[in-house]
N, CA, C, O and the ligand as a Tripos MOL2 file, in Angstrom:
@<TRIPOS>MOLECULE
protein
  257   255    65     0     0
PROTEIN
NO_CHARGES

@<TRIPOS>ATOM
      1 N         -17.8640   16.4810  -43.7480 N.3       1 MET1
      2 CA        -17.8630   17.7280  -44.6750 C.3       1 MET1
      3 C         -18.0140   19.0010  -43.8940 C.2       1 MET1
      4 O         -18.9360   19.1260  -43.0880 O.2       1 MET1
      5 N         -17.1040   19.9810  -44.1170 N.am      2 ARG2
      6 CA        -17.1060   21.1900  -43.4500 C.3       2 ARG2
      7 C         -18.3180   22.1050  -43.7620 C.2       2 ARG2
      8 O         -18.7820   21.9410  -44.8900 O.2       2 ARG2
      9 N         -18.8310   22.8990  -43.1010 N.am      3 ASP3
     10 CA        -19.8130   23.7990  -43.3250 C.3       3 ASP3
     11 C         -19.4480   24.9170  -44.2720 C.2       3 ASP3
     12 O         -18.6320   25.7830  -43.9560 O.2       3 ASP3
     13 N         -20.1140   24.8820  -45.5310 N.am      4 SER4
     14 CA        -19.7200   25.8000  -46.5470 C.3       4 SER4
     15 C         -19.9980   27.3160  -46.2770 C.2       4 SER4
     16 O         -19.5820   28.2230  -46.9970 O.2       4 SER4
     17 N         -20.7460   27.4750  -45.1610 N.am      5 THR5
     18 CA        -20.9910   28.8830  -44.8730 C.3       5 THR5
     19 C         -19.9780   29.4450  -43.8100 C.2       5 THR5
     20 O         -19.9960   30.6230  -43.4550 O.2       5 THR5
     21 N         -19.1310   28.5480  -43.3500 N.am      6 ALA6
     22 CA        -18.0530   29.0350  -42.4780 C.3       6 ALA6
     23 C         -17.0180   29.7890  -43.0020 C.2       6 ALA6
     24 O         -16.5740   29.4520  -44.1000 O.2       6 ALA6
     25 N         -16.4770   30.8940  -42.3400 N.am      7 ILE7
     26 CA        -15.5030   31.6820  -42.9110 C.3       7 ILE7
     27 C         -14.1490   30.8230  -43.0390 C.2       7 ILE7
     28 O         -13.7340   30.1300  -42.1100 O.2       7 ILE7
     29 N         -13.5400   30.9300  -44.2050 N.am      8 GLY8
     30 CA        -12.4370   30.2020  -44.4730 C.3       8 GLY8
     31 C         -12.5250   28.8930  -45.2190 C.2       8 GLY8
     32 O         -11.5450   28.2770  -45.6380 O.2       8 GLY8
     33 N         -13.8390   28.5050  -45.3540 N.am      9 TYR9
     34 CA        -14.1570   27.4870  -46.2040 C.3       9 TYR9
     35 C         -13.6670   27.6410  -47.6120 C.2       9 TYR9
     36 O         -13.7720   28.7520  -48.1330 O.2       9 TYR9
     37 N         -13.1400   26.6400  -48.2880 N.am     10 ILE10
     38 CA        -12.8990   26.7270  -49.7590 C.3      10 ILE10
     39 C         -13.4220   25.5370  -50.4480 C.2      10 ILE10
     40 O         -13.1770   24.3780  -50.1100 O.2      10 ILE10
     41 N         -14.1930   25.9170  -51.4810 N.am     11 ASN11
     42 CA        -14.8390   24.8330  -52.1510 C.3      11 ASN11
     43 C         -13.8990   24.1570  -53.2300 C.2      11 ASN11
     44 O         -12.7040   24.4240  -53.3610 O.2      11 ASN11
     45 N         -14.6330   23.2150  -54.0040 N.am     12 LYS12
     46 CA        -13.7840   22.4330  -54.9790 C.3      12 LYS12
     47 C         -13.2010   23.2780  -56.1460 C.2      12 LYS12
     48 O         -12.3370   22.8140  -56.8890 O.2      12 LYS12
     49 N         -13.6900   24.5100  -56.2810 N.am     13 ASN13
     50 CA        -13.2560   25.2730  -57.3960 C.3      13 ASN13
     51 C         -12.2850   26.3950  -56.9180 C.2      13 ASN13
     52 O         -12.0200   27.3470  -57.6520 O.2      13 ASN13
     53 N         -11.7990   26.2680  -55.7560 N.am     14 MET14
     54 CA        -10.8080   27.2420  -55.0370 C.3      14 MET14
     55 C         -11.4250   28.5880  -54.7490 C.2      14 MET14
     56 O         -10.7720   29.6310  -54.7830 O.2      14 MET14
     57 N         -12.7070   28.5240  -54.4650 N.am     15 GLN15
     58 CA        -13.3670   29.7550  -54.0780 C.3      15 GLN15
     59 C         -13.5230   29.8440  -52.4600 C.2      15 GLN15
     60 O         -14.1950   29.0310  -51.8260 O.2      15 GLN15
     61 N         -12.9050   30.8000  -51.9420 N.am     16 GLU16
     62 CA        -12.8140   30.8830  -50.4390 C.3      16 GLU16
     63 C         -13.8980   31.8020  -49.8560 C.2      16 GLU16
     64 O         -14.1080   32.9000  -50.3720 O.2      16 GLU16
     65 N         -14.5730   31.3810  -48.8140 N.am     17 ASN17
     66 CA        -15.6120   32.1450  -48.2000 C.3      17 ASN17
     67 C         -15.0000   33.1280  -47.2540 C.2      17 ASN17
     68 O         -14.2780   32.7090  -46.3500 O.2      17 ASN17
     69 N         -15.2330   34.3860  -47.3950 N.am     18 LEU18
     70 CA        -14.6230   35.5270  -46.5810 C.3      18 LEU18
     71 C         -15.6220   35.9500  -45.5800 C.2      18 LEU18
     72 O         -15.2930   36.8200  -44.7740 O.2      18 LEU18
     73 N         -16.8380   35.4220  -45.5360 N.am     19 GLY19
     74 CA        -17.7310   35.7680  -44.5050 C.3      19 GLY19
     75 C         -19.0950   36.3190  -45.0680 C.2      19 GLY19
     76 O         -19.2670   36.6830  -46.2320 O.2      19 GLY19
     77 N         -20.0130   36.3250  -44.0910 N.am     20 ARG20
     78 CA        -21.3780   36.8360  -44.4520 C.3      20 ARG20
     79 C         -21.5330   38.3750  -44.6190 C.2      20 ARG20
     80 O         -20.9500   39.1410  -43.8530 O.2      20 ARG20
     81 N         -22.2730   38.7860  -45.5620 N.am     21 THR21
     82 CA        -22.4860   40.2170  -45.6220 C.3      21 THR21
     83 C         -23.9040   40.5450  -44.8580 C.2      21 THR21
     84 O         -24.5490   39.6750  -44.2730 O.2      21 THR21
     85 N         -24.2820   41.8700  -44.9420 N.am     22 HIS22
     86 CA        -25.5850   42.1520  -44.3230 C.3      22 HIS22
     87 C         -26.6030   42.2420  -45.2560 C.2      22 HIS22
     88 O         -27.7060   42.6740  -44.9210 O.2      22 HIS22
     89 N         -26.3360   41.8400  -46.5280 N.am     23 MET23
     90 CA        -27.4160   41.8470  -47.6010 C.3      23 MET23
     91 C         -28.1260   40.5490  -47.6410 C.2      23 MET23
     92 O         -27.5350   39.4700  -47.6950 O.2      23 MET23
     93 N         -29.4700   40.6940  -47.6130 N.am     24 PRO24
     94 CA        -30.2550   39.3010  -47.7180 C.3      24 PRO24
     95 C         -30.0850   38.8100  -49.2100 C.2      24 PRO24
     96 O         -30.1880   39.5520  -50.1870 O.2      24 PRO24
     97 N         -29.8220   37.5130  -49.2500 N.am     25 GLY25
     98 CA        -29.7550   36.8640  -50.5010 C.3      25 GLY25
     99 C         -31.0550   36.6480  -51.2340 C.2      25 GLY25
    100 O         -32.1230   36.9240  -50.6880 O.2      25 GLY25
    101 N         -30.9890   36.1320  -52.5320 N.am     26 THR26
    102 CA        -32.1020   35.9180  -53.2280 C.3      26 THR26
    103 C         -32.7570   34.6240  -53.1600 C.2      26 THR26
    104 O         -33.7420   34.3650  -53.8520 O.2      26 THR26
    105 N         -32.2080   33.7640  -52.3040 N.am     27 ASP27
    106 CA        -32.6810   32.4410  -52.1380 C.3      27 ASP27
    107 C         -33.1830   32.1210  -50.7400 C.2      27 ASP27
    108 O         -32.4520   32.3500  -49.7770 O.2      27 ASP27
    109 N         -34.2970   31.6440  -50.5960 N.am     28 ASN28
    110 CA        -34.9430   31.5100  -49.2960 C.3      28 ASN28
    111 C         -34.2070   31.6870  -48.0720 C.2      28 ASN28
    112 O         -33.5430   30.7920  -47.5490 O.2      28 ASN28
    113 N         -34.3580   33.0700  -47.5390 N.am     29 ASN29
    114 CA        -33.8380   33.5250  -46.3220 C.3      29 ASN29
    115 C         -32.2980   33.2780  -46.1410 C.2      29 ASN29
    116 O         -31.8260   33.0460  -45.0290 O.2      29 ASN29
    117 N         -31.6230   33.3310  -47.1470 N.am     30 GLN30
    118 CA        -30.1150   33.1690  -47.0700 C.3      30 GLN30
    119 C         -29.6440   34.5780  -47.1310 C.2      30 GLN30
    120 O         -30.3190   35.5230  -47.5400 O.2      30 GLN30
    121 N         -28.2800   34.6400  -46.6360 N.am     31 TRP31
    122 CA        -27.5530   35.9310  -46.7140 C.3      31 TRP31
    123 C         -26.5800   35.8010  -47.8420 C.2      31 TRP31
    124 O         -26.1950   34.6920  -48.2110 O.2      31 TRP31
    125 N         -26.1640   36.9390  -48.4090 N.am     32 PHE32
    126 CA        -25.0800   36.8580  -49.4140 C.3      32 PHE32
    127 C         -23.7390   36.7030  -48.6670 C.2      32 PHE32
    128 O         -23.5240   37.2930  -47.6080 O.2      32 PHE32
    129 N         -22.9150   35.9500  -49.2150 N.am     33 TYR33
    130 CA        -21.5420   35.8450  -48.7220 C.3      33 TYR33
    131 C         -20.5110   36.3510  -49.7060 C.2      33 TYR33
    132 O         -20.7030   36.4190  -50.9200 O.2      33 TYR33
    133 N         -19.4170   36.6950  -49.0890 N.am     34 VAL34
    134 CA        -18.2850   37.1930  -49.9670 C.3      34 VAL34
    135 C         -17.4500   36.0300  -50.3130 C.2      34 VAL34
    136 O         -16.9990   35.3160  -49.4180 O.2      34 VAL34
    137 N         -17.2040   35.7850  -51.6220 N.am     35 LEU35
    138 CA        -16.2100   34.6780  -52.0130 C.3      35 LEU35
    139 C         -15.0590   35.3840  -52.7660 C.2      35 LEU35
    140 O         -15.1660   36.4160  -53.4280 O.2      35 LEU35
    141 N         -13.9500   34.6620  -52.5550 N.am     36 LYS36
    142 CA        -12.8070   35.1020  -53.1780 C.3      36 LYS36
    143 C         -12.1100   34.0160  -54.0070 C.2      36 LYS36
    144 O         -11.9130   32.9010  -53.5250 O.2      36 LYS36
    145 N         -11.7630   34.3180  -55.1690 N.am     37 CYS37
    146 CA        -11.1710   33.3840  -56.0390 C.3      37 CYS37
    147 C          -9.7860   33.0820  -55.7180 C.2      37 CYS37
    148 O          -8.9750   33.9930  -55.5580 O.2      37 CYS37
    149 N          -9.4230   31.6840  -55.6000 N.am     38 GLY38
    150 CA         -8.0130   31.4730  -55.3350 C.3      38 GLY38
    151 C          -7.1100   31.4740  -56.4860 C.2      38 GLY38
    152 O          -5.8950   31.3590  -56.3190 O.2      38 GLY38
    153 N          -7.6400   31.5980  -57.6570 N.am     39 SER39
    154 CA         -6.7540   31.8000  -58.7950 C.3      39 SER39
    155 C          -6.4550   33.1430  -59.3450 C.2      39 SER39
    156 O          -5.3320   33.4180  -59.7680 O.2      39 SER39
    157 N          -7.5210   34.0550  -59.3470 N.am     40 CYS40
    158 CA         -7.1720   35.3980  -59.8540 C.3      40 CYS40
    159 C          -7.5490   36.4400  -58.6560 C.2      40 CYS40
    160 O          -7.4400   37.6390  -58.9130 O.2      40 CYS40
    161 N          -7.9310   36.0920  -57.5270 N.am     41 GLY41
    162 CA         -8.1520   37.0550  -56.3950 C.3      41 GLY41
    163 C          -9.5790   37.8840  -56.5570 C.2      41 GLY41
    164 O          -9.8620   38.8020  -55.7870 O.2      41 GLY41
    165 N         -10.3230   37.5270  -57.4820 N.am     42 ASN42
    166 CA        -11.6340   38.3350  -57.6910 C.3      42 ASN42
    167 C         -12.4700   37.9890  -56.5240 C.2      42 ASN42
    168 O         -12.5590   36.8420  -56.0870 O.2      42 ASN42
    169 N         -13.1380   39.1120  -55.9860 N.am     43 GLU43
    170 CA        -14.1220   38.9650  -54.9930 C.3      43 GLU43
    171 C         -15.5650   39.2910  -55.4570 C.2      43 GLU43
    172 O         -15.8090   40.2880  -56.1370 O.2      43 GLU43
    173 N         -16.4960   38.4160  -55.0640 N.am     44 TYR44
    174 CA        -17.8370   38.5230  -55.4780 C.3      44 TYR44
    175 C         -18.8160   38.0420  -54.4800 C.2      44 TYR44
    176 O         -18.4090   37.5760  -53.4160 O.2      44 TYR44
    177 N         -20.0950   38.1240  -54.7510 N.am     45 TYR45
    178 CA        -21.1400   37.6930  -53.7450 C.3      45 TYR45
    179 C         -21.8650   36.3480  -54.3060 C.2      45 TYR45
    180 O         -22.0020   36.0540  -55.4930 O.2      45 TYR45
    181 N         -22.2630   35.6570  -53.2630 N.am     46 SER46
    182 CA        -22.9100   34.3320  -53.4480 C.3      46 SER46
    183 C         -23.9500   34.1790  -52.4400 C.2      46 SER46
    184 O         -23.8080   34.6870  -51.3270 O.2      46 SER46
    185 N         -25.0900   33.4450  -52.7890 N.am     47 ASN47
    186 CA        -26.0150   32.9820  -51.8830 C.3      47 ASN47
    187 C         -25.3490   31.8920  -51.0660 C.2      47 ASN47
    188 O         -24.5000   31.1730  -51.5940 O.2      47 ASN47
    189 N         -25.6980   31.7460  -49.8170 N.am     48 GLY48
    190 CA        -25.0790   30.8080  -48.9150 C.3      48 GLY48
    191 C         -25.3670   29.4180  -49.3630 C.2      48 GLY48
    192 O         -24.5790   28.5440  -49.0010 O.2      48 GLY48
    193 N         -26.3930   29.0920  -50.1040 N.am     49 THR49
    194 CA        -26.7480   27.8360  -50.6700 C.3      49 THR49
    195 C         -25.8450   27.5000  -51.7460 C.2      49 THR49
    196 O         -25.7060   26.3060  -52.0140 O.2      49 THR49
    197 N         -25.2330   28.3400  -52.3790 N.am     50 ASP50
    198 CA        -24.4980   28.1370  -53.6820 C.3      50 ASP50
    199 C         -22.9950   28.0370  -53.5120 C.2      50 ASP50
    200 O         -22.2710   27.6690  -54.4360 O.2      50 ASP50
    201 N         -22.5040   28.4000  -52.2190 N.am     51 ILE51
    202 CA        -21.0190   28.5020  -51.8550 C.3      51 ILE51
    203 C         -20.3040   27.3090  -52.4100 C.2      51 ILE51
    204 O         -19.3070   27.4380  -53.1200 O.2      51 ILE51
    205 N         -20.8390   26.0890  -52.0690 N.am     52 TRP52
    206 CA        -20.1120   24.8710  -52.4110 C.3      52 TRP52
    207 C         -19.8330   24.6880  -53.7350 C.2      52 TRP52
    208 O         -18.8280   24.0550  -54.0580 O.2      52 TRP52
    209 N         -20.6410   25.1890  -54.6200 N.am     53 GLN53
    210 CA        -20.5240   24.8970  -56.1360 C.3      53 GLN53
    211 C         -20.1750   26.1380  -57.0460 C.2      53 GLN53
    212 O         -20.1510   26.0850  -58.2760 O.2      53 GLN53
    213 N         -19.9130   27.2350  -56.3110 N.am     54 ARG54
    214 CA        -19.6850   28.4320  -57.1060 C.3      54 ARG54
    215 C         -18.3040   28.4840  -57.7670 C.2      54 ARG54
    216 O         -17.2970   28.0250  -57.2290 O.2      54 ARG54
    217 N         -18.3250   29.1140  -59.0540 N.am     55 LYS55
    218 CA        -17.1210   29.2380  -59.9220 C.3      55 LYS55
    219 C         -16.9410   30.7710  -60.0220 C.2      55 LYS55
    220 O         -17.8520   31.5990  -60.0360 O.2      55 LYS55
    221 N         -15.5900   31.0100  -60.0900 N.am     56 CYS56
    222 CA        -15.2960   32.5220  -60.3130 C.3      56 CYS56
    223 C         -15.8580   33.0220  -61.5010 C.2      56 CYS56
    224 O         -15.5210   32.4890  -62.5580 O.2      56 CYS56
    225 N         -16.8250   34.1520  -61.5080 N.am     57 PRO57
    226 CA        -17.3150   34.6750  -62.7050 C.3      57 PRO57
    227 C         -16.2810   35.3730  -63.6210 C.2      57 PRO57
    228 O         -16.6050   35.7060  -64.7610 O.2      57 PRO57
    229 N         -15.0260   35.6000  -63.1270 N.am     58 LYS58
    230 CA        -14.0800   36.2540  -63.8950 C.3      58 LYS58
    231 C         -13.2010   35.1970  -64.7660 C.2      58 LYS58
    232 O         -13.0310   35.3520  -65.9750 O.2      58 LYS58
    233 N         -12.6860   34.1540  -64.0630 N.am     59 CYS59
    234 CA        -11.7350   33.2790  -64.7260 C.3      59 CYS59
    235 C         -12.2830   31.7860  -64.8130 C.2      59 CYS59
    236 O         -11.5990   30.9500  -65.4040 O.2      59 CYS59
    237 N         -13.4370   31.4490  -64.2690 N.am     60 GLN60
    238 CA        -13.9950   30.1950  -64.4320 C.3      60 GLN60
    239 C         -15.3800   30.1080  -65.0630 C.2      60 GLN60
    240 O         -16.0290   29.0630  -65.0920 O.2      60 GLN60
    241 N         -15.7900   31.2680  -65.5660 N.am     61 GLY61
    242 CA        -17.1010   31.2530  -66.2820 C.3      61 GLY61
    243 C         -18.3160   31.1280  -65.4340 C.2      61 GLY61
    244 O         -19.3640   30.7410  -65.9510 O.2      61 GLY61
    245 N         -18.2560   31.4130  -64.2280 N.am     62 GLY62
    246 CA        -19.4120   31.2950  -63.2590 C.3      62 GLY62
    247 C         -20.3270   32.4810  -63.5250 C.2      62 GLY62
    248 O         -19.9270   33.4430  -64.1790 O.2      62 GLY62
    249 N         -21.6090   32.4110  -62.9960 N.am     63 LYS63
    250 CA        -22.4950   33.5500  -63.1740 C.3      63 LYS63
    251 C         -22.1060   34.5750  -62.2150 C.2      63 LYS63
    252 O         -21.5510   34.2500  -61.1650 O.2      63 LYS63
    253 N         -22.3880   35.9360  -62.5340 N.am     64 PRO64
    254 CA        -21.9760   37.0520  -61.6960 C.3      64 PRO64
    255 C         -22.6250   37.0250  -60.3420 C.2      64 PRO64
    256 O         -22.3750   37.9060  -59.5200 O.2      64 PRO64
    257 ZN        -10.9370   33.9810  -60.6620 Zn       65 ZN65
@<TRIPOS>BOND
     1     1     2 1
     2     2     3 1
     3     3     4 2
     4     3     5 am
     5     5     6 1
     6     6     7 1
     7     7     8 2
     8     7     9 am
     9     9    10 1
    10    10    11 1
    11    11    12 2
    12    11    13 am
    13    13    14 1
    14    14    15 1
    15    15    16 2
    16    15    17 am
    17    17    18 1
    18    18    19 1
    19    19    20 2
    20    19    21 am
    21    21    22 1
    22    22    23 1
    23    23    24 2
    24    23    25 am
    25    25    26 1
    26    26    27 1
    27    27    28 2
    28    27    29 am
    29    29    30 1
    30    30    31 1
    31    31    32 2
    32    31    33 am
    33    33    34 1
    34    34    35 1
    35    35    36 2
    36    35    37 am
    37    37    38 1
    38    38    39 1
    39    39    40 2
    40    39    41 am
    41    41    42 1
    42    42    43 1
    43    43    44 2
    44    43    45 am
    45    45    46 1
    46    46    47 1
    47    47    48 2
    48    47    49 am
    49    49    50 1
    50    50    51 1
    51    51    52 2
    52    51    53 am
    53    53    54 1
    54    54    55 1
    55    55    56 2
    56    55    57 am
    57    57    58 1
    58    58    59 1
    59    59    60 2
    60    59    61 am
    61    61    62 1
    62    62    63 1
    63    63    64 2
    64    63    65 am
    65    65    66 1
    66    66    67 1
    67    67    68 2
    68    67    69 am
    69    69    70 1
    70    70    71 1
    71    71    72 2
    72    71    73 am
    73    73    74 1
    74    74    75 1
    75    75    76 2
    76    75    77 am
    77    77    78 1
    78    78    79 1
    79    79    80 2
    80    79    81 am
    81    81    82 1
    82    82    83 1
    83    83    84 2
    84    83    85 am
    85    85    86 1
    86    86    87 1
    87    87    88 2
    88    87    89 am
    89    89    90 1
    90    90    91 1
    91    91    92 2
    92    91    93 am
    93    93    94 1
    94    94    95 1
    95    95    96 2
    96    95    97 am
    97    97    98 1
    98    98    99 1
    99    99   100 2
   100    99   101 am
   101   101   102 1
   102   102   103 1
   103   103   104 2
   104   103   105 am
   105   105   106 1
   106   106   107 1
   107   107   108 2
   108   107   109 am
   109   109   110 1
   110   110   111 1
   111   111   112 2
   112   111   113 am
   113   113   114 1
   114   114   115 1
   115   115   116 2
   116   115   117 am
   117   117   118 1
   118   118   119 1
   119   119   120 2
   120   119   121 am
   121   121   122 1
   122   122   123 1
   123   123   124 2
   124   123   125 am
   125   125   126 1
   126   126   127 1
   127   127   128 2
   128   127   129 am
   129   129   130 1
   130   130   131 1
   131   131   132 2
   132   131   133 am
   133   133   134 1
   134   134   135 1
   135   135   136 2
   136   135   137 am
   137   137   138 1
   138   138   139 1
   139   139   140 2
   140   139   141 am
   141   141   142 1
   142   142   143 1
   143   143   144 2
   144   143   145 am
   145   145   146 1
   146   146   147 1
   147   147   148 2
   148   147   149 am
   149   149   150 1
   150   150   151 1
   151   151   152 2
   152   151   153 am
   153   153   154 1
   154   154   155 1
   155   155   156 2
   156   155   157 am
   157   157   158 1
   158   158   159 1
   159   159   160 2
   160   159   161 am
   161   161   162 1
   162   162   163 1
   163   163   164 2
   164   163   165 am
   165   165   166 1
   166   166   167 1
   167   167   168 2
   168   167   169 am
   169   169   170 1
   170   170   171 1
   171   171   172 2
   172   171   173 am
   173   173   174 1
   174   174   175 1
   175   175   176 2
   176   175   177 am
   177   177   178 1
   178   178   179 1
   179   179   180 2
   180   179   181 am
   181   181   182 1
   182   182   183 1
   183   183   184 2
   184   183   185 am
   185   185   186 1
   186   186   187 1
   187   187   188 2
   188   187   189 am
   189   189   190 1
   190   190   191 1
   191   191   192 2
   192   191   193 am
   193   193   194 1
   194   194   195 1
   195   195   196 2
   196   195   197 am
   197   197   198 1
   198   198   199 1
   199   199   200 2
   200   199   201 am
   201   201   202 1
   202   202   203 1
   203   203   204 2
   204   203   205 am
   205   205   206 1
   206   206   207 1
   207   207   208 2
   208   207   209 am
   209   209   210 1
   210   210   211 1
   211   211   212 2
   212   211   213 am
   213   213   214 1
   214   214   215 1
   215   215   216 2
   216   215   217 am
   217   217   218 1
   218   218   219 1
   219   219   220 2
   220   219   221 am
   221   221   222 1
   222   222   223 1
   223   223   224 2
   224   223   225 am
   225   225   226 1
   226   226   227 1
   227   227   228 2
   228   227   229 am
   229   229   230 1
   230   230   231 1
   231   231   232 2
   232   231   233 am
   233   233   234 1
   234   234   235 1
   235   235   236 2
   236   235   237 am
   237   237   238 1
   238   238   239 1
   239   239   240 2
   240   239   241 am
   241   241   242 1
   242   242   243 1
   243   243   244 2
   244   243   245 am
   245   245   246 1
   246   246   247 1
   247   247   248 2
   248   247   249 am
   249   249   250 1
   250   250   251 1
   251   251   252 2
   252   251   253 am
   253   253   254 1
   254   254   255 1
   255   255   256 2
@<TRIPOS>SUBSTRUCTURE
     1 MET1         2 RESIDUE 1 A MET
     2 ARG2         6 RESIDUE 1 A ARG
     3 ASP3        10 RESIDUE 1 A ASP
     4 SER4        14 RESIDUE 1 A SER
     5 THR5        18 RESIDUE 1 A THR
     6 ALA6        22 RESIDUE 1 A ALA
     7 ILE7        26 RESIDUE 1 A ILE
     8 GLY8        30 RESIDUE 1 A GLY
     9 TYR9        34 RESIDUE 1 A TYR
    10 ILE10       38 RESIDUE 1 A ILE
    11 ASN11       42 RESIDUE 1 A ASN
    12 LYS12       46 RESIDUE 1 A LYS
    13 ASN13       50 RESIDUE 1 A ASN
    14 MET14       54 RESIDUE 1 A MET
    15 GLN15       58 RESIDUE 1 A GLN
    16 GLU16       62 RESIDUE 1 A GLU
    17 ASN17       66 RESIDUE 1 A ASN
    18 LEU18       70 RESIDUE 1 A LEU
    19 GLY19       74 RESIDUE 1 A GLY
    20 ARG20       78 RESIDUE 1 A ARG
    21 THR21       82 RESIDUE 1 A THR
    22 HIS22       86 RESIDUE 1 A HIS
    23 MET23       90 RESIDUE 1 A MET
    24 PRO24       94 RESIDUE 1 A PRO
    25 GLY25       98 RESIDUE 1 A GLY
    26 THR26      102 RESIDUE 1 A THR
    27 ASP27      106 RESIDUE 1 A ASP
    28 ASN28      110 RESIDUE 1 A ASN
    29 ASN29      114 RESIDUE 1 A ASN
    30 GLN30      118 RESIDUE 1 A GLN
    31 TRP31      122 RESIDUE 1 A TRP
    32 PHE32      126 RESIDUE 1 A PHE
    33 TYR33      130 RESIDUE 1 A TYR
    34 VAL34      134 RESIDUE 1 A VAL
    35 LEU35      138 RESIDUE 1 A LEU
    36 LYS36      142 RESIDUE 1 A LYS
    37 CYS37      146 RESIDUE 1 A CYS
    38 GLY38      150 RESIDUE 1 A GLY
    39 SER39      154 RESIDUE 1 A SER
    40 CYS40      158 RESIDUE 1 A CYS
    41 GLY41      162 RESIDUE 1 A GLY
    42 ASN42      166 RESIDUE 1 A ASN
    43 GLU43      170 RESIDUE 1 A GLU
    44 TYR44      174 RESIDUE 1 A TYR
    45 TYR45      178 RESIDUE 1 A TYR
    46 SER46      182 RESIDUE 1 A SER
    47 ASN47      186 RESIDUE 1 A ASN
    48 GLY48      190 RESIDUE 1 A GLY
    49 THR49      194 RESIDUE 1 A THR
    50 ASP50      198 RESIDUE 1 A ASP
    51 ILE51      202 RESIDUE 1 A ILE
    52 TRP52      206 RESIDUE 1 A TRP
    53 GLN53      210 RESIDUE 1 A GLN
    54 ARG54      214 RESIDUE 1 A ARG
    55 LYS55      218 RESIDUE 1 A LYS
    56 CYS56      222 RESIDUE 1 A CYS
    57 PRO57      226 RESIDUE 1 A PRO
    58 LYS58      230 RESIDUE 1 A LYS
    59 CYS59      234 RESIDUE 1 A CYS
    60 GLN60      238 RESIDUE 1 A GLN
    61 GLY61      242 RESIDUE 1 A GLY
    62 GLY62      246 RESIDUE 1 A GLY
    63 LYS63      250 RESIDUE 1 A LYS
    64 PRO64      254 RESIDUE 1 A PRO
    65 ZN65       257 GROUP 0 **** ****
């Protein structure tokens, strides 16, 4: 399995990892990452630990 925090990683919901931000995340020492939706192009932030299971908040009903 590929590392979900690697740039270019795409999870099962077509959410692509665009890289790490400089903002600390809300989950044990994680950074926020920028994810981009493969369906609608929406970009949003996610904790590193959540990337593998994130859904787009705009078109897939994921949390913001
Ligand atoms: Zn979307």
